[in-house]
Residue frames as a rotation matrix with the C-alpha (Angstrom) as fourth column:
UNK 1
0.518 -0.672 0.530 74.56
0.849 0.325 -0.418 144.60
0.108 0.666 0.738 80.59
UNK 2
0.661 -0.278 0.697 75.42
-0.059 -0.945 -0.321 148.24
0.748 0.171 -0.641 81.29
UNK 3
0.811 -0.400 0.427 77.07
-0.473 -0.018 0.881 147.16
-0.344 -0.916 -0.204 84.56
UNK 4
0.605 -0.598 0.525 79.22
0.642 0.757 0.122 144.79
-0.471 0.263 0.842 82.51
UNK 5
0.558 -0.364 0.746 80.36
0.533 -0.532 -0.658 147.70
0.637 0.764 -0.103 80.36
UNK 6
0.747 -0.260 0.612 81.40
-0.546 -0.764 0.343 149.59
0.378 -0.590 -0.713 83.48
UNK 7
0.800 -0.434 0.414 83.36
-0.063 0.626 0.777 146.57
-0.597 -0.648 0.474 84.73
UNK 8
0.395 -0.646 0.653 85.43
0.822 0.566 0.062 146.12
-0.410 0.512 0.755 81.58
UNK 9
0.591 -0.136 0.795 85.84
0.508 -0.703 -0.498 149.72
0.627 0.698 -0.346 80.43
UNK 10
0.918 -0.380 -0.110 88.80
-0.086 -0.464 0.882 150.46
-0.386 -0.800 -0.459 82.72
UNK 11
0.573 -0.757 -0.313 92.48
-0.777 -0.381 -0.500 151.18
0.259 0.530 -0.807 82.11
UNK 12
-0.424 -0.715 0.556 93.73
-0.823 0.560 0.093 148.09
-0.378 -0.418 -0.826 83.93
UNK 13
-0.657 0.179 -0.733 93.28
-0.379 0.762 0.526 144.52
0.652 0.623 -0.432 82.65
UNK 14
-0.062 0.717 0.694 90.18
-0.948 0.176 -0.266 142.72
-0.313 -0.675 0.668 83.91
UNK 15
-0.888 -0.213 -0.408 90.27
-0.325 0.918 0.226 138.91
0.326 0.333 -0.885 84.02
UNK 16
0.060 0.965 0.255 86.80
-0.998 0.059 0.010 137.38
-0.005 -0.255 0.967 83.96
UNK 17
-0.964 -0.263 0.027 86.32
-0.265 0.962 -0.073 133.79
-0.006 -0.077 -0.997 85.10
UNK 18
-0.012 0.983 -0.185 83.04
-0.938 0.053 0.343 132.25
0.347 0.178 0.921 83.93
UNK 19
-0.936 -0.309 -0.171 82.13
-0.204 0.867 -0.454 129.27
0.289 -0.390 -0.874 86.13
UNK 20
0.266 0.964 0.022 79.28
-0.433 0.100 0.896 127.41
0.861 -0.248 0.444 87.84
UNK 21
0.141 -0.148 0.979 79.07
-0.989 0.028 0.147 126.22
-0.049 -0.989 -0.142 91.43
UNK 22
0.731 0.285 0.620 78.65
-0.358 0.934 -0.007 122.58
-0.581 -0.217 0.785 90.39
UNK 23
0.808 -0.475 -0.350 81.55
-0.267 0.235 -0.935 122.42
0.526 0.848 0.063 87.90
UNK 24
0.830 -0.494 -0.260 84.41
0.547 0.627 0.555 120.26
-0.111 -0.603 0.790 89.24
UNK 25
-0.034 -0.914 0.404 87.09
0.911 -0.194 -0.363 122.48
0.410 0.356 0.840 87.65
UNK 26
0.500 0.312 0.808 85.74
0.147 -0.950 0.276 125.66
0.854 -0.019 -0.521 89.23
UNK 27
0.993 -0.056 -0.102 87.08
0.095 -0.111 0.989 125.13
-0.067 -0.992 -0.105 92.76
UNK 28
0.214 -0.977 0.012 90.76
0.853 0.193 0.484 124.57
-0.475 -0.094 0.875 91.81
UNK 29
-0.101 -0.200 0.975 90.46
0.794 -0.606 -0.043 127.51
0.600 0.769 0.220 89.39
UNK 30
0.831 0.439 0.342 89.20
0.136 -0.756 0.640 129.77
0.540 -0.485 -0.688 92.21
UNK 31
0.725 -0.633 -0.271 92.35
0.407 0.077 0.910 128.99
-0.555 -0.770 0.314 94.22
UNK 32
-0.168 -0.780 0.603 94.53
0.978 -0.054 0.202 129.78
-0.125 0.623 0.772 91.20
UNK 33
0.179 0.321 0.930 92.67
0.558 -0.812 0.173 133.05
0.810 0.488 -0.324 90.59
UNK 34
0.975 0.111 -0.193 93.10
0.222 -0.447 0.866 134.05
0.010 -0.888 -0.461 94.22
UNK 35
0.223 -0.972 -0.078 96.87
0.691 0.101 0.716 133.65
-0.687 -0.214 0.694 93.76
UNK 36
-0.228 -0.243 0.943 96.75
0.918 -0.378 0.125 135.63
0.326 0.894 0.309 90.50
UNK 37
0.652 0.561 0.511 94.81
0.345 -0.819 0.458 138.46
0.675 -0.122 -0.728 92.16
UNK 38
0.862 -0.369 -0.347 97.24
0.293 -0.195 0.936 138.54
-0.413 -0.909 -0.060 95.09
UNK 39
-0.042 -0.953 0.299 100.28
0.868 0.113 0.483 138.59
-0.494 0.280 0.823 92.78
UNK 40
-0.293 -0.032 0.956 98.94
0.802 -0.553 0.227 141.42
0.521 0.833 0.187 90.61
UNK 41
-0.626 0.073 -0.776 97.47
0.604 -0.585 -0.542 143.56
-0.494 -0.808 0.322 93.39
UNK 42
0.231 0.766 -0.600 95.92
0.161 -0.639 -0.753 146.74
-0.960 0.078 -0.271 92.00
UNK 43
-0.686 -0.535 -0.493 97.52
-0.414 -0.271 0.869 146.31
-0.598 0.801 -0.035 88.54
UNK 44
-0.749 0.493 -0.442 94.56
-0.252 0.405 0.879 144.15
0.612 0.770 -0.180 87.43
UNK 45
-0.191 0.772 0.607 91.11
-0.941 0.031 -0.336 142.98
-0.279 -0.635 0.720 88.51
UNK 46
-0.952 0.044 -0.304 89.93
-0.051 0.953 0.297 139.39
0.303 0.298 -0.905 88.76
UNK 47
-0.360 0.910 0.207 86.16
-0.899 -0.279 -0.338 138.90
-0.250 -0.308 0.918 88.61
UNK 48
-0.961 0.133 0.242 84.31
0.156 0.985 0.077 135.59
-0.228 0.111 -0.967 88.92
UNK 49
-0.439 0.846 -0.301 81.00
-0.896 -0.436 0.083 135.35
-0.061 0.306 0.950 87.05
UNK 50
-0.618 0.351 0.703 78.55
0.025 0.903 -0.428 132.52
-0.785 -0.247 -0.568 87.77
UNK 51
-0.967 0.195 -0.166 77.00
-0.187 -0.096 0.978 131.66
0.175 0.976 0.129 84.41
UNK 52
-0.474 0.846 -0.244 73.82
0.826 0.524 0.210 130.38
0.306 -0.102 -0.947 86.05
UNK 53
0.078 0.473 -0.878 73.21
0.718 -0.637 -0.279 133.81
-0.691 -0.609 -0.389 87.60
UNK 54
-0.071 -0.201 -0.977 74.37
-0.423 -0.881 0.212 135.66
-0.903 0.428 -0.022 84.46
UNK 55
0.002 0.126 0.992 72.99
0.590 0.801 -0.103 133.55
-0.807 0.586 -0.073 81.61
UNK 56
0.914 0.402 0.053 72.29
0.291 -0.558 -0.778 136.51
-0.283 0.726 -0.627 79.35
UNK 57
0.522 -0.805 -0.282 75.90
-0.762 -0.589 0.269 137.71
-0.383 0.074 -0.921 79.58
UNK 58
-0.264 -0.626 0.734 77.30
-0.209 0.780 0.590 134.19
-0.941 0.002 -0.337 79.11
UNK 59
0.339 0.472 0.814 75.15
0.700 0.451 -0.554 133.74
-0.628 0.757 -0.178 76.00
UNK 60
0.969 0.028 -0.245 76.12
-0.110 -0.841 -0.529 137.15
-0.221 0.540 -0.812 74.62
UNK 61
0.200 -0.975 -0.101 79.81
-0.917 -0.222 0.331 136.23
-0.345 0.026 -0.938 75.00
UNK 62
0.580 0.148 -0.801 79.18
-0.583 0.762 -0.281 132.70
0.569 0.630 0.528 73.67
UNK 63
-0.421 -0.660 0.622 80.57
-0.906 0.327 -0.267 130.99
-0.027 -0.676 -0.736 76.76
UNK 64
0.455 0.564 -0.690 80.16
-0.641 0.744 0.185 127.26
0.618 0.358 0.700 76.07
UNK 65
0.260 -0.503 -0.824 82.95
0.463 0.814 -0.351 125.60
0.848 -0.290 0.444 78.08
UNK 66
0.830 0.011 0.558 83.79
-0.449 -0.581 0.679 126.11
0.331 -0.814 -0.477 81.74
UNK 67
0.267 0.140 -0.953 85.87
0.443 -0.897 -0.007 127.60
-0.856 -0.420 -0.302 83.01
UNK 68
0.386 -0.206 0.899 86.18
0.827 -0.354 -0.436 130.30
0.408 0.912 0.034 80.34
UNK 69
0.085 -0.485 -0.870 88.69
0.674 -0.615 0.409 133.05
-0.734 -0.621 0.274 81.04
UNK 70
0.446 0.099 0.889 88.55
0.789 -0.512 -0.339 136.40
0.422 0.853 -0.307 79.24
UNK 71
-0.320 -0.565 -0.761 90.78
0.766 -0.627 0.144 139.45
-0.558 -0.537 0.633 79.62
UNK 72
0.599 0.497 0.628 89.42
0.736 -0.651 -0.186 142.91
0.316 0.574 -0.755 78.82
UNK 73
-0.390 -0.598 -0.700 91.21
0.737 -0.659 0.153 146.24
-0.552 -0.456 0.698 78.85
UNK 74
-0.810 0.134 -0.571 89.67
-0.277 -0.946 0.170 149.61
-0.517 0.296 0.803 77.96
UNK 75
0.110 0.993 -0.041 86.43
-0.621 0.037 -0.783 147.79
-0.776 0.112 0.620 77.08
UNK 76
0.353 -0.071 -0.933 88.09
-0.891 0.278 -0.359 145.59
0.285 0.958 0.035 74.48
UNK 77
0.925 -0.034 0.378 88.57
-0.105 0.934 0.342 141.83
-0.365 -0.356 0.860 74.63
UNK 78
0.282 -0.921 -0.269 92.31
-0.957 -0.290 -0.009 141.10
-0.070 0.260 -0.963 74.55
UNK 79
-0.770 -0.560 -0.305 92.52
-0.549 0.826 -0.132 137.37
0.326 0.065 -0.943 75.31
UNK 80
0.329 0.890 0.316 90.19
-0.943 0.326 0.064 134.40
-0.046 -0.319 0.947 75.74
UNK 81
-0.672 -0.533 -0.515 90.75
-0.522 0.833 -0.182 130.78
0.526 0.147 -0.838 76.72
UNK 82
0.564 0.816 0.128 88.54
-0.714 0.404 0.572 127.91
0.415 -0.414 0.811 77.81
UNK 83
0.603 -0.323 -0.729 89.77
0.407 0.911 -0.067 125.38
0.686 -0.257 0.681 80.35
UNK 84
0.867 -0.278 -0.415 92.09
0.376 -0.182 0.908 125.57
-0.328 -0.943 -0.054 83.32
UNK 85
0.464 -0.801 0.377 95.23
0.035 -0.409 -0.912 127.69
0.885 0.437 -0.161 83.31
UNK 86
0.167 -0.450 -0.877 97.97
0.965 0.258 0.052 127.78
0.203 -0.855 0.477 85.93
UNK 87
0.729 0.188 -0.659 98.67
0.484 -0.822 0.301 130.92
-0.485 -0.538 -0.690 87.96
UNK 88
-0.205 -0.910 -0.360 102.06
0.246 -0.404 0.881 131.72
-0.947 0.092 0.307 86.40
UNK 89
-0.621 0.056 0.782 100.67
0.784 0.071 0.617 131.51
-0.022 0.996 -0.088 82.87
UNK 90
0.433 0.882 0.187 97.75
0.865 -0.465 0.189 133.79
0.253 0.080 -0.964 83.73
UNK 91
0.530 -0.313 -0.788 99.99
0.365 -0.755 0.545 136.30
-0.765 -0.577 -0.285 85.52
UNK 92
-0.564 -0.816 0.124 102.29
0.410 -0.147 0.900 136.41
-0.716 0.559 0.418 82.48
UNK 93
-0.361 0.516 0.776 99.40
0.893 -0.049 0.448 136.93
0.269 0.855 -0.443 80.07
UNK 94
0.689 0.678 -0.255 97.81
0.725 -0.648 0.235 139.67
-0.005 -0.347 -0.938 82.19
UNK 95
0.197 -0.698 -0.689 101.16
0.380 -0.593 0.710 141.46
-0.904 -0.402 0.148 82.60
UNK 96
-0.584 -0.349 0.732 101.31
0.798 -0.082 0.597 141.86
-0.148 0.933 0.327 78.80
UNK 97
0.026 0.745 0.667 98.34
0.702 -0.488 0.518 144.23
0.711 0.455 -0.536 79.14
UNK 98
0.408 0.081 -0.909 99.37
0.845 -0.410 0.343 146.14
-0.345 -0.908 -0.236 82.29
């Protein structure tokens, strides 16, 4: 968990995508997140977290639905949404925290 603290305790927004390899919605979401990361460059980070490999973290954050997207900035949760989002919506939300 201490590594998680280091990931989110930064001055730029960090978008976390909680997914599993077998979830049908994960693959289209990965393509969207790639576009989001490319559009934002170094203004934000996009990190994918496989819940099967990080069960303790997923449980601590009460991730029940996939995909779950969470934005952190300066170690504080700023936004959270379950389900797919389109790239433009995510870029707009993240830019509120840049």
